[in-house]
PATI-506375 format. One record per residue: residue number from 1; residue in three letters; x, y, z of N, C-alpha, C, CB in turn. Coordinates in pm, whole numbers, always signed. Each point is the difference from the previous one (the first is absolute). Glycine has a CB too. Example, Ala and Ser with C-alpha at 12.3 -4.5 7.8 and 13.67 -1.06 7.14 Angstrom:
+------+------+--------+--------+--------+--------+--------+--------+--------+--------+--------+--------+--------+--------+
| resi | resn |    nc1 |    nc2 |    nc3 |   cac1 |   cac2 |   cac3 |    cc1 |    cc2 |    cc3 |   cbc1 |   cbc2 |   cbc3 |
+------+------+--------+--------+--------+--------+--------+--------+--------+--------+--------+--------+--------+--------+
|    1 |  ala |  +1319 |   -569 |   +780 |    -89 |   +119 |     +0 |    +90 |   +120 |     +0 |   -189 |   -117 |   +125 |
|    2 |  ser |   +154 |   +222 |   -197 |    +82 |   +119 |     +6 |    -77 |   +109 |    +73 |   +118 |    -63 |   -215 |
+------+------+--------+--------+--------+--------+--------+--------+--------+--------+--------+--------+--------+--------+
//
This chain:
+------+------+--------+--------+--------+--------+--------+--------+--------+--------+--------+--------+--------+--------+
| resi | resn |    nc1 |    nc2 |    nc3 |   cac1 |   cac2 |   cac3 |    cc1 |    cc2 |    cc3 |   cbc1 |   cbc2 |   cbc3 |
+------+------+--------+--------+--------+--------+--------+--------+--------+--------+--------+--------+--------+--------+
|    1 |  met | -17882 | -11080 |  -2821 |    +17 |   -126 |    +70 |   +138 |     -1 |    +63 |   -157 |   -120 |   -160 |
|    2 |  lys |   +161 |    +70 |   +281 |   +127 |    -10 |    +71 |     +4 |   -132 |    +74 |    +16 |   +251 |    +23 |
|    3 |  val |    +99 |   -319 |    -31 |    +23 |   -124 |    +73 |   +133 |    +14 |    +73 |   -133 |   -140 |   -168 |
|    4 |  ser |   +139 |    +92 |   +290 |   +122 |     +2 |    +78 |    +36 |   -143 |    +37 |    -51 |   +232 |    +91 |
|    5 |  val |   +176 |   -271 |   -115 |    +46 |   -135 |    +32 |   +108 |     +9 |   +108 |    -53 |    -82 |   -236 |
|    6 |  thr |    +33 |     +5 |   +342 |    +92 |     +0 |   +114 |    +55 |   -141 |    +21 |   -125 |   +192 |   +108 |
|    7 |  his |   +256 |   -202 |    -87 |    +62 |   -130 |    +31 |    -40 |    -42 |   +141 |   +195 |    +50 |   -154 |
|    8 |  lys |   -240 |   -172 |   +170 |    -40 |    -52 |   +131 |   +115 |    -84 |    +57 |   -246 |     -1 |    -67 |
|    9 |  asp |   +271 |   -116 |    +11 |   +113 |    -85 |    +39 |    +24 |   -101 |   -111 |    -50 |    +30 |   +248 |
|   10 |  gly |   +171 |    -83 |   -252 |    +32 |    -97 |   -105 |    -31 |    +58 |   -136 |    -46 |   -190 |   +157 |
|   11 |  met |    -38 |   +123 |   -231 |    -44 |    +48 |   -132 |   -149 |    +32 |     +2 |   +179 |   -137 |   -111 |
|   12 |  lys |   -228 |   +187 |   +224 |   -140 |    +42 |    +13 |     -7 |   +152 |     -1 |    -56 |   -210 |   +130 |
|   13 |  phe |    -42 |   +259 |   -204 |    -22 |   +143 |    -14 |   -149 |    +28 |    +20 |   +197 |    +23 |   -159 |
|   14 |  glu |   -228 |    +92 |   +216 |   -139 |    +41 |    +13 |    -27 |   +113 |    -98 |     -5 |    -69 |   +245 |
|   15 |  ala |    -96 |    +51 |   -327 |    -44 |   +103 |    -94 |   -123 |    +67 |    +58 |    +93 |   -127 |   -201 |
|   16 |  lys |    -89 |   +260 |   +209 |   -113 |    +76 |    +53 |    -53 |    +92 |   -109 |    +93 |    -10 |   +235 |
|   17 |  thr |   -225 |     +7 |   -250 |    -68 |    +90 |    -91 |    -85 |    +94 |    +86 |     -3 |   -173 |   -191 |
|   18 |  ala |    -68 |   +262 |   +127 |    -89 |    +90 |    +73 |   -113 |    -75 |    +68 |    +57 |   +182 |   -161 |
|   19 |  lys |    -90 |   -302 |   +110 |   -115 |    -74 |    +50 |    +33 |   -123 |    +83 |   -117 |    +82 |   -197 |
|   20 |  ser |   +237 |   -140 |   +177 |    +28 |   -128 |    +64 |   +149 |    -26 |     +1 |   -224 |    -87 |    -72 |
|   21 |  ser |   +260 |    -33 |   +117 |   +139 |    -43 |     -6 |     +3 |   -152 |    -19 |    +74 |   +193 |   +149 |
|   22 |  phe |    +41 |   -242 |   -198 |    +17 |   -143 |    -16 |   +148 |    -33 |     +5 |   -211 |    -16 |   -139 |
|   23 |  ile |   +241 |   -110 |   +169 |   +138 |    -46 |    +12 |    +42 |    -65 |   -132 |    -26 |    -34 |   +251 |
|   24 |  ile |   +143 |    +71 |   -296 |    +63 |    -64 |   -116 |   +110 |    -87 |    +57 |    -54 |   +193 |   -163 |
|   25 |  asp |    +38 |   -324 |   +149 |    +92 |    -96 |    +59 |    +82 |    -66 |   -111 |   -158 |    -42 |   +194 |
|   26 |  cys |   +272 |   +104 |   -225 |    +89 |    -53 |   -105 |    +85 |   -111 |    +60 |     +5 |   +223 |   -121 |
|   27 |  pro |    +25 |   -329 |    +56 |    -40 |    -34 |   -135 |   -125 |    -86 |     -8 |   +237 |    +15 |    -60 |
|   28 |  val |   -315 |    -24 |   +171 |   -124 |    -78 |     -4 |    -87 |    +47 |   -115 |    +10 |    -36 |   +250 |
|   29 |  ile |    -34 |   +164 |   -257 |    -65 |    +63 |   -116 |    +90 |   +116 |    -39 |   -240 |    -69 |    +70 |
|   30 |  thr |   +288 |    +67 |   -192 |    +95 |   +102 |    -43 |    -73 |   +129 |    -40 |   +158 |   -180 |    -76 |
|   31 |  pro |    -89 |   +292 |    +76 |    -62 |   +124 |    -48 |    -54 |    -12 |   -143 |   +155 |   +125 |   +149 |
|   32 |  val |    -89 |   -203 |   -233 |    -48 |    -17 |   -137 |   -132 |    -78 |     -1 |   +238 |     +5 |    -86 |
|   33 |  glu |   -253 |   -102 |   +176 |   -126 |    -73 |    +10 |   -111 |    +91 |    +51 |   +127 |   -214 |    +42 |
|   34 |  tyr |    -96 |   +302 |    +54 |    -98 |    +99 |    +44 |    -38 |    +92 |   -116 |    +94 |     -8 |   +234 |
|   35 |  phe |     +5 |    +49 |   -311 |    -24 |    +88 |   -115 |    -94 |    -68 |   -101 |   +228 |   +104 |    +32 |
|   36 |  leu |   -199 |   -229 |    -67 |    -85 |    -73 |    -93 |   -140 |    -20 |    +60 |   +203 |   -116 |    -97 |
|   37 |  ser |   -210 |    +87 |   +225 |   -131 |    -16 |    +66 |    -80 |   +130 |     -6 |    +99 |   -173 |   +153 |
|   38 |  gly |    -33 |   +285 |   -136 |    -67 |   +130 |    -10 |    -52 |    +27 |   -140 |   +147 |    +85 |   +180 |
|   39 |  ile |    -66 |   -121 |   -280 |    -43 |    +16 |   -139 |   -127 |    -80 |    -25 |   +239 |    +36 |    -72 |
|   40 |  ile |   -238 |   -161 |   +114 |   -115 |    -88 |    -23 |   -121 |    +47 |    +81 |   +157 |   -193 |    -44 |
|   41 |  thr |   -137 |   +232 |   +168 |   -111 |    +45 |    +83 |    -64 |   +126 |    -55 |   +111 |   -102 |   +198 |
|   42 |  cys |    -31 |   +190 |   -256 |    -54 |   +120 |    -63 |   -104 |    -38 |   -106 |   +217 |   +122 |    +42 |
|   43 |  ser |   -180 |   -214 |   -129 |    -93 |    -44 |   -104 |   -118 |    -78 |    +59 |   +191 |     -8 |   -162 |
|   44 |  ala |   -165 |    -70 |   +266 |   -108 |    -79 |    +62 |   -109 |    +91 |    +57 |   +166 |   -180 |    +55 |
|   45 |  thr |   -127 |   +293 |     +5 |   -102 |    +91 |    +53 |    -85 |    +56 |   -113 |   +150 |    +58 |   +193 |
|   46 |  asp |    -86 |    -27 |   -306 |    -76 |    +46 |   -117 |   -101 |   -105 |    -44 |   +195 |   +139 |    -72 |
|   47 |  met |   -152 |   -266 |    +75 |    -84 |   -110 |    -49 |   -119 |    -28 |    +90 |   +202 |    -98 |   -104 |
|   48 |  ile |   -201 |   +150 |   +224 |   -116 |    -11 |    +88 |    -87 |   +125 |    -12 |   +131 |   -146 |   +160 |
|   49 |  leu |    -67 |   +263 |   -164 |    -75 |   +126 |     +3 |    -67 |    +38 |   -132 |   +158 |    +71 |   +172 |
|   50 |  met |    -92 |    -94 |   -285 |    -64 |    +35 |   -129 |   -132 |    -73 |    -19 |   +227 |    +41 |    -98 |
|   51 |  pro |   -228 |   -175 |   +114 |   -128 |    -70 |    -14 |   -105 |    +49 |   +100 |   +126 |   -199 |    -81 |
|   52 |  lys |    -83 |   +222 |   +205 |    -94 |    +48 |   +103 |    -63 |   +132 |    -44 |   +136 |   -115 |   +180 |
|   53 |  asn |    -56 |   +205 |   -235 |    -51 |   +128 |    -48 |    -99 |    -15 |   -115 |   +213 |   +104 |    +72 |
|   54 |  gln |   -208 |   -218 |   -140 |    -90 |    -26 |   -112 |   -115 |    -94 |    +39 |   +192 |    +35 |   -156 |
|   55 |  gly |   -206 |    -59 |   +286 |   -107 |    -88 |    +47 |    +28 |   -147 |    -26 |   -157 |   +185 |    -39 |
|   56 |  lys |   +283 |   -220 |    +18 |    +41 |   -139 |    -25 |    +82 |    -49 |   +117 |     -2 |    +38 |   -250 |
|   57 |  thr |    +28 |   -170 |   +251 |    +74 |    -61 |   +109 |   +109 |    -90 |    -56 |   -202 |    +10 |   +148 |
|   58 |  val |   +321 |     +0 |    -89 |   +110 |    -90 |    -31 |    +22 |    -88 |   +122 |   +109 |   +166 |   -159 |
|   59 |  thr |    -96 |   -296 |   +135 |    +29 |    -95 |   +108 |   +120 |    -84 |    -42 |   -244 |     -7 |    +73 |
|   60 |  asp |   +302 |    -60 |    +26 |   +110 |    -94 |    -23 |   +116 |    +63 |    -76 |   -165 |   -185 |     +1 |
|   61 |  leu |   +192 |   +312 |    +24 |   +108 |    +70 |    -69 |   +136 |    -51 |    +47 |   -146 |   +202 |    -24 |
|   62 |  lys |   +230 |   -237 |    -72 |   +138 |    -37 |    +27 |    +84 |    +59 |   -113 |    -66 |   -215 |   +123 |
|   63 |  ile |   +170 |   +288 |    -86 |    +92 |    +54 |    -99 |   +138 |    -53 |    +33 |   -140 |   +211 |    -35 |
|   64 |  asp |   +195 |   -289 |    -57 |   +137 |    -51 |    +15 |    +92 |    +90 |    -81 |    -81 |   -239 |    +35 |
|   65 |  gly |   +194 |   +273 |    +22 |    +99 |    +80 |    -70 |   +132 |    -72 |     -3 |   -116 |   +209 |    +68 |
|   66 |  glu |   +179 |   -209 |   -185 |   +131 |    -62 |    -14 |    +93 |    +98 |    -69 |   -102 |   -231 |    -11 |
|   67 |  val |   +217 |   +255 |    +73 |    +97 |    +96 |    -48 |   +127 |    -71 |    -42 |    -98 |   +177 |   +149 |
|   68 |  val |   +156 |   -132 |   -259 |   +136 |    -39 |    -37 |    +84 |   +125 |    +19 |    -75 |   -181 |   -169 |
|   69 |  arg |   +184 |   +167 |   +244 |    +84 |   +114 |    +33 |   +129 |     +0 |    -82 |    -96 |     +2 |   +230 |
|   70 |  ala |   +146 |   +116 |   -257 |   +124 |    +17 |    -74 |   +120 |    -41 |    +86 |   -105 |   +188 |   -133 |
|   71 |  glu |   +212 |   -223 |    +67 |   +127 |    -27 |    +67 |    +98 |   +104 |    -48 |    -46 |   -250 |    +20 |
|   72 |  pro |   +142 |   +295 |    +47 |    +20 |    -11 |   +144 |    -78 |   +107 |    +73 |   +226 |    -96 |    -38 |
|   73 |  his |   -179 |   +134 |   +155 |    -68 |   +103 |    +80 |     -5 |   +129 |    -78 |    +76 |   -108 |   +213 |
|   74 |  pro |   -184 |   +183 |   -204 |   -102 |     -2 |   +104 |   -114 |    -99 |    -25 |    +57 |   +235 |    +40 |
|   75 |  ala |    -45 |   -324 |   -137 |    -98 |   -107 |    -24 |   -142 |    +54 |    -13 |   +147 |   -155 |   +127 |
|   76 |  lys |   -163 |   +255 |   -213 |   -132 |    +57 |    -27 |    -90 |   -105 |    -63 |   +101 |   +228 |    -29 |
|   77 |  phe |   -231 |   -202 |    +33 |    -97 |    -89 |    -65 |    +16 |    +13 |   -151 |   -162 |    +21 |   +195 |
|   78 |  asp |   +188 |   -133 |   -262 |     +1 |     -3 |   -147 |   -142 |    -23 |    -51 |   +237 |    -87 |     -2 |
|   79 |  thr |   -300 |    -17 |    +58 |   -136 |    -34 |    -42 |    -87 |    -25 |   +123 |    +87 |    -98 |   -216 |
|   80 |  leu |   -215 |   +123 |   +198 |   -101 |    -30 |   +102 |   -119 |    -60 |    -72 |    +77 |   +189 |   +154 |
|   81 |  his |   -116 |   -309 |   -111 |   -122 |    -62 |    -54 |   -101 |    -10 |   +114 |   +130 |   -131 |   -177 |
|   82 |  leu |   -250 |   +180 |   +152 |   -108 |     -5 |    +97 |   -109 |    -93 |    -52 |    +52 |   +234 |    +80 |
|   83 |  glu |    -97 |   -326 |     +4 |   -111 |    -87 |    -36 |   -116 |    +33 |    +91 |   +156 |   -184 |    -80 |
|   84 |  tyr |   -262 |   +236 |    +20 |   -123 |    +37 |    +71 |    -97 |   -116 |    -12 |    +34 |   +248 |    -45 |
|   85 |  ser |    -79 |   -300 |   +157 |   -101 |   -105 |     +1 |   -111 |    +45 |    +95 |   +172 |   -184 |    -51 |
|   86 |  phe |   -294 |   +190 |     -2 |   -112 |    +44 |    +82 |   -132 |    -40 |    -64 |   +136 |   +193 |    +85 |
|   87 |  asn |   -239 |   -190 |     -2 |   -136 |    -22 |    -45 |    -76 |   +131 |    +15 |     +6 |   -247 |    +65 |
|   88 |  ser |   -104 |   +268 |   -152 |    -83 |   +120 |    +15 |   -134 |    -22 |    -69 |   +205 |   +146 |    +10 |
|   89 |  asp |   -294 |    -51 |    +14 |   -131 |     -3 |    -64 |     -3 |    +89 |   -124 |   -106 |    -45 |   +224 |
|   90 |  ala |   +223 |    +71 |   -281 |    +11 |    +81 |   -122 |    +39 |    -91 |   -118 |    +66 |   +205 |   +135 |
|   91 |  asp |    -79 |   -152 |   -255 |    +45 |    -75 |   -118 |   +152 |    +10 |    -13 |   -222 |    +43 |   -115 |
|   92 |  asp |   +278 |   -124 |    +25 |   +145 |     -6 |    -16 |    +59 |   +133 |    -45 |    -23 |   -242 |    -54 |
|   93 |  leu |    -44 |   +313 |    -33 |    +51 |   +129 |    -48 |    +13 |   +100 |   +114 |   -105 |    -44 |   -224 |
|   94 |  thr |     +4 |    +52 |   +309 |     +4 |    +90 |   +115 |   +111 |    -41 |    +95 |   -247 |    +43 |    -22 |
|   95 |  ala |   +259 |   -172 |    +48 |   +106 |    -49 |    +89 |   +138 |    +36 |    -55 |   -149 |   -189 |    +73 |
|   96 |  ser |   +167 |   +175 |   -201 |   +125 |    +37 |    -64 |    +26 |   +149 |    +12 |    -26 |   -191 |   -159 |
|   97 |  arg |    -76 |   +271 |   +146 |    +14 |   +145 |    +12 |    +42 |    +42 |   +141 |   -172 |    +28 |   -179 |
|   98 |  trp |   +124 |   -100 |   +281 |    +41 |    +30 |   +137 |   +151 |    -18 |    +14 |   -226 |    -72 |    +87 |
|   99 |  val |   +277 |    -40 |   -139 |   +144 |    -26 |     +8 |    +77 |   +109 |    -74 |    -42 |   -249 |    +16 |
|  100 |  met |     -1 |   +281 |   -137 |    +70 |   +101 |    -79 |     -6 |   +138 |    +67 |    -54 |   -130 |   -207 |
|  101 |  ala |    -59 |   +165 |   +266 |    -11 |   +130 |    +68 |    +97 |     +5 |   +118 |   -242 |    +20 |    -71 |
|  102 |  ser |   +254 |   -129 |   +144 |    +96 |     -4 |   +109 |   +142 |    +17 |    -52 |   -155 |   -149 |   +131 |
|  103 |  leu |   +190 |    +72 |   -233 |   +136 |     +3 |    -53 |    +33 |   +132 |    -68 |    -13 |   -245 |    -29 |
|  104 |  glu |    -78 |   +298 |    -48 |    +27 |   +118 |    -83 |    -22 |   +133 |    +72 |    -64 |   -137 |   -194 |
|  105 |  thr |    -26 |   +139 |   +290 |    -41 |   +129 |    +56 |    +14 |    +10 |   +150 |   -155 |    +18 |   -187 |
|  106 |  tyr |    +95 |   -109 |   +261 |    -18 |    +21 |   +143 |   +115 |    -44 |    +89 |   -235 |    -26 |    -47 |
|  107 |  cys |   +302 |    -82 |    +15 |   +102 |    -53 |    +91 |   +130 |    +78 |    -14 |   -106 |   -228 |    -14 |
|  108 |  ser |   +132 |   +314 |   +112 |   +118 |    +86 |     -6 |   +130 |    -79 |    +12 |   -136 |   +184 |    +97 |
|  109 |  thr |   +137 |   -296 |    -25 |   +124 |    -76 |    +14 |    +39 |    -65 |   -132 |    -53 |    -41 |   +242 |
|  110 |  ile |    -42 |    -17 |   -312 |    +30 |    -58 |   -131 |    +45 |   +109 |    -96 |   -168 |   -184 |    +40 |
|  111 |  asn |   +101 |   +296 |    -37 |    +36 |   +108 |    -91 |   +133 |    +64 |    +37 |   -242 |    +42 |    -38 |
|  112 |  thr |   +291 |    -62 |   +159 |   +131 |    +49 |    +40 |   +112 |    -82 |    -66 |    -97 |    +78 |   +219 |
|  113 |  ile |    +74 |   -207 |   -239 |   +105 |    -86 |    -57 |    -17 |    -30 |   -148 |    +22 |   -100 |   +223 |
|  114 |  arg |   -131 |   +140 |   -284 |    -31 |    -44 |   -136 |    +96 |    +50 |   -106 |   -233 |     -7 |    +71 |
|  115 |  asp |   +304 |   +117 |    -48 |    +95 |    +49 |    -99 |   +129 |    -80 |     -2 |    -97 |   +225 |    +29 |
|  116 |  thr |   +123 |   -301 |    +77 |   +126 |    -75 |     +8 |    -21 |   -151 |     +8 |    +99 |   +196 |   +112 |
|  117 |  thr |   -222 |   -241 |   -106 |    -31 |   -141 |    +18 |   -100 |    -45 |   -106 |    +44 |    +17 |   +248 |
|  118 |  ala |    -14 |   -127 |   -316 |    -96 |    -58 |    -96 |   -107 |    -73 |    +80 |   +180 |    -25 |   -182 |
|  119 |  ile |   -303 |    +72 |   +171 |   -110 |    -55 |    +80 |    -95 |    -77 |    -91 |    +20 |   +190 |   +168 |
|  120 |  ser |    -56 |   -310 |   -125 |    -98 |    -81 |    -72 |   -102 |    -51 |   +101 |   +171 |    -67 |   -177 |
|  121 |  tyr |   -284 |    +16 |   +122 |   -105 |    -46 |    +91 |    -83 |   -109 |    -66 |     -7 |   +226 |   +108 |
|  122 |  thr |    -55 |   -304 |    -22 |    -96 |   -103 |    -38 |   -124 |    +23 |    +84 |   +182 |   -169 |    -62 |
|  123 |  ile |   -300 |   +148 |     +2 |   -125 |    +16 |    +75 |    -79 |   -131 |     -7 |     -5 |   +250 |    -51 |
|  124 |  ile |    -30 |   -301 |   +169 |    -88 |   -116 |    +12 |   -126 |    +50 |    +69 |   +194 |   -169 |    +11 |
|  125 |  his |   -304 |   +171 |    -86 |   -126 |    +55 |    +50 |   -105 |   -109 |     +3 |    +58 |   +229 |    -90 |
|  126 |  asn |   -117 |   -249 |   +206 |   -102 |   -104 |    +19 |    +49 |   -136 |    -50 |   -179 |   +174 |    -23 |
|  127 |  gly |   +306 |   -204 |    +52 |    +58 |   -129 |    -34 |    +47 |    -16 |   -143 |   -144 |    -89 |   +172 |
|  128 |  lys |   +127 |   +193 |   -254 |    +38 |     -6 |   -142 |   +111 |   +101 |    -28 |   -235 |    -74 |    -63 |
|  129 |  thr |   +341 |    +30 |     -5 |   +108 |    +91 |    -38 |    -48 |    +87 |   -114 |   +176 |   -165 |    +75 |
|  130 |  ile |   -181 |   +297 |    -52 |    -50 |    +92 |   -104 |   +113 |    +83 |    -62 |   -219 |    +10 |   +120 |
|  131 |  lys |   +334 |     -3 |    -54 |   +119 |    +66 |    -55 |   +119 |    -82 |    +47 |   -107 |   +234 |     -2 |
|  132 |  thr |   +203 |   -257 |    -89 |   +117 |    -78 |    +35 |   +126 |    +75 |    -39 |   -129 |   -212 |    -29 |
|  133 |  asp |   +213 |   +237 |   +125 |   +132 |    +60 |    -22 |     -6 |   +124 |    -89 |    +99 |   -226 |    +26 |
|  134 |  glu |   -198 |   +311 |     +1 |    -13 |   +127 |    -72 |   +110 |    +95 |    +46 |   -250 |    -32 |    -24 |
|  135 |  lys |   +304 |   +107 |    -68 |   +106 |    +96 |    +33 |    -63 |   +136 |    +26 |   +169 |   -127 |   -139 |
|  136 |  met |   -126 |   +189 |   +246 |    -41 |   +136 |    +30 |    +94 |    +93 |    -75 |    -93 |    -64 |   +230 |
|  137 |  ile |    +38 |   +163 |   -295 |    +83 |    +94 |    -73 |    +68 |    +91 |   +102 |   -152 |     -9 |   -204 |
|  138 |  ser |   +284 |    +15 |   +197 |    +74 |    +87 |    +91 |    -22 |   +144 |    -36 |   +171 |   -177 |    +34 |
|  139 |  gly |   -146 |   +263 |    +60 |    -15 |   +142 |    -25 |    -84 |    +65 |   +108 |    +23 |    -40 |   -243 |
|  140 |  gly |    -83 |   +149 |   +208 |    -67 |    +84 |    +98 |   -137 |    -43 |    +42 |   +129 |   +175 |    -92 |
|  141 |  gly |   -178 |   -287 |    +45 |   -134 |    -43 |    +39 |   -105 |    +67 |    -87 |    +79 |    -36 |   +233 |
|  142 |  ser |   -199 |     -1 |   -213 |   -110 |    +61 |    -74 |   -111 |    +31 |    +99 |    +60 |   -125 |   -213 |
|  143 |  asn |   -156 |   +198 |   +168 |   -107 |    +43 |    +88 |   -125 |    -82 |    -29 |    +96 |   +232 |    +13 |
|  144 |  ile |   -113 |   -340 |    +60 |   -119 |    -84 |    -10 |    -86 |    +36 |   +120 |   +121 |   -190 |   -124 |
|  145 |  asp |   -228 |   +263 |   +102 |    -80 |    +50 |   +111 |   -105 |   -101 |    +41 |    +39 |   +234 |    -78 |
|  146 |  met |    -20 |   -292 |   +196 |    -97 |    -95 |    +56 |    -65 |    +60 |   +124 |   +133 |   -195 |    -91 |
|  147 |  gly |   -122 |   +327 |   +106 |    -62 |    +66 |   +114 |    +99 |    +27 |   +112 |   -211 |   -111 |    -61 |
|  148 |  glu |   +165 |   +175 |   +163 |    +83 |    +36 |   +114 |    +27 |   -124 |    +85 |    -95 |   +233 |     +0 |
|  149 |  ile |   +221 |   -251 |    +40 |    +38 |   -110 |    +87 |    +64 |    +58 |   +124 |    +32 |   -157 |   -196 |
|  150 |  asn |    -86 |   +124 |   +311 |    +52 |    +55 |   +126 |    +33 |   -111 |    +97 |   -133 |   +207 |    -35 |
|  151 |  gly |   +221 |   -297 |     -3 |    +36 |   -111 |    +86 |   +122 |    +34 |    +83 |    -97 |   -159 |   -165 |
|  152 |  cys |   +210 |   +103 |   +128 |   +126 |    +28 |    +67 |    +60 |   +120 |    -69 |    +37 |   -242 |    +66 |
|  153 |  pro |    -22 |   +355 |     +3 |    +51 |   +120 |    -64 |   +142 |    -19 |    -49 |   -148 |   +137 |   +143 |
|  154 |  ser |   +179 |    -67 |   -251 |   +133 |     -9 |    -60 |   +103 |    +62 |    +90 |   -101 |     +4 |   -226 |
+------+------+--------+--------+--------+--------+--------+--------+--------+--------+--------+--------+--------+--------+
//
């Protein structure tokens, strides 16, 4: 993977990838906000593709992420809490497994920060809270096989 960032003017930068480009307009949206958005989007793609691969459907998916950052600079992420809210035609156990498979195995961005960031999550499935403020075990992740996922490449 390769990304090239070019200064445009003021605090605007253009990021180019092999497939596309986009403008980063600081401080309207900061690089850290883009970073957190990428982390969340990585997991969101898993939450659509895993169910699809199992003949299930997820609707109304919303993932909120809240970070507490260390002081002083470089202000790394100390904690990250993710709240998954979605509806599906699966049972609560299966829905919970989708979240865990994303967090533990498939989402490369979350697994990139998990050794240095305390990660927790809440799951609201079909309007019912099924997990509250669960702590993700830091470390190298685990292998929860939910099948091949070919959404947004790592």
